[in-house]
N, C-alpha and C positions, 0 to 999 in steps of 0.2 A: 210529538208532543204530549207531553204527561196530561196535563187537564186542558182544554179548552175554555179560551175567555168568550165567555157570551157577551159580554160587554154592557148586559143589561143589569145585572144590580151593582157588580163590581165599580160602573160608571157613576153610579147616583150621586156620587158628590160632586160632578159637574153640573153646575146648576145654569149653563149656557147651553141652551136647549139644541141647538147649530150645530158648537163644536161635539156636543155627548152623540148627536146622529150623526157626523163626520166620520166619527171614532168608531162609533159603533158598524158603521157600515166597513169601514175599511177595515176590519179585525174581521169580519164575517169576509169578505173580497181575499184576504191573505191566505185562510184559513183553508178555501175553495183551492187558491190555485198552490197552496202547499199539497194538498192532496193530488191534484193533479200532476203536480212534478214528481212527488214522490214514486207516481206509478207509472210515469215516462220510460220511455229505454233509452230514449236519448238525453246523454251526456250534457250537452250543451245547453237544452232546454231547461232541464233543471240546476245549472249551474246560473244560468240569467234569471230561471223566476227568482232562484232563491235572492239573487240581488235586488228583484224588485220587493221583494219580502221585508229586506234588510232596510230597506228605502223606505216603506211603509214605518215597520216597528220603529225607527228613530225619528219618523217623523213625528208618529203619536207619541213619543215618548217627549219630540222637544214639544208638543204642543202642550202635554200635561205639565210638565215643567212650568212653561210659560203661563199654562193658566194658575197654579201654584205661585208663582210669581207675584200677579195681576191679584189674586185672591186675597193676598197677602199684605198688597199696597206695598211690597218689596219694589224698589227702583236701582236700576244697575245705571251707575254714573260714570262720568268717562271727562276727562280733563282737557279745554280747551283754549290754544290759546290765541288770543285777539289784537290785536292792533300791535303786533311788530312790528320794533323798529332795530335796526341795525347798532352796535356801537364801534367803538373806533377800532380800526381795525388790527391795533396793538395788542389788544385783547384775544389768545389765544387758547382753547380748552386745549388740554394737556394729552388727554387721551385722541381729538380732532385736529389738530392743528390746521386742518383746509377745511374746517367749515365757519362760519360767520356766526359771532356770538351777538344775540341779540336781547334785548327789553324786550318783554312782553306784559299783558294781563291777563290773568290764569283765570279760567272761569269752568266752576264744574257744573256740567249739563247732565240732564238722564237723558238713557239711550230710549227710542221708542222700539214696539215690540220687532220691528222689521230691520233693525240693525244691531241686535241681540246675537250675536253668532253663537252657534250650539256648543261650541268649546266653550265661551265664556259664560252662558247660561247655566252650565253644568259645574263650571268651577265656583261660580257666585255658590250654586248651590250647595257644593261640598265647602267651601267656606263657612258657610253660614250654618252646618251642621245640619241639612235638612236632608242628607245622602251622606254616606258611608263612602270613604277614602277610596277601598278597594271597588264599591259599587261605580262609584266615578268613572274612575278607570276602564271598568267594564264597559259602560255604556259609551266612553270614548273610542274603545279598542273596536267596537262597532261600529262608530260611527266610522273609523277609516275603511272599514268596510264599506258602506255605503260613499267614501268620497271614490270608488273605484269608478262611479258612474262619470267621473270626469274621465274623460278618455286619453286625458294627458299623462294620467297616474297608471302606473305600470299594475297590472292585472295578474302579471305571473307569479306575484311574493305574494298577494292575498287572493286563497280559494275560496270559496262559498259554499262550501258542504254541507250533508245536513245535522252535521253537530253545532254547527255555527245556527242554523234556523232555529234548532232547540235551543240555543244558548241565548238567543236572542226571545221567544219567545216568555224564557223564564225571565229576561232582564225587564220586559214591557209587564210581565202577571206581576212582579214586585214593584215597579214604578207605581201601576194603577194600584195596586193594595195599598202602599204605603202611602199614596197624595195625601188621602183625608186627615191623618195625622200629620203630616207636614205641613197643611192648609190650618189645622188647629193649633199645633202646639210653637215651640219655639214664634211668642209674639214678633212681629215686626220692630226694628227701631224705630224708636222716633225721631 
């Protein structure tokens, strides 16, 4: 790791003291386990510890991106359909002839933070020019490694080696360094 993240001054943009403390503690923890894993003779220990580090890094990135979203008072909306009623069976959709055509009331709702998926959050930041396309893709690639914690996902195709961790630390540092700018620029749409 070229430059350690102390979390102390880099995280001053976080006004939520509990979140700031949690992120500082998490950064300190991943730096400790990174050093232990790097010096281990066990490749299994290294790889599994590196997966834990990726899990933490992506979780910190997610927390920072959600903080940006909330601080800017941005919302992620979705369309919900209420009061659906099927119409006559003689109406068929060309591409989906076996499905029922319905009439419904379309309502736009705001997602709460617990229902915002990570990919959706990163995509929102990208679409709103808060992070660059290439940077968004790098974050999503790292998220794919985090997803190997779902034991049904194959691990043999995605390895977690020291280069991945160094890249993860670089991405985390870049998110933290750019967060204050993202909060202050590109005012939210009314």
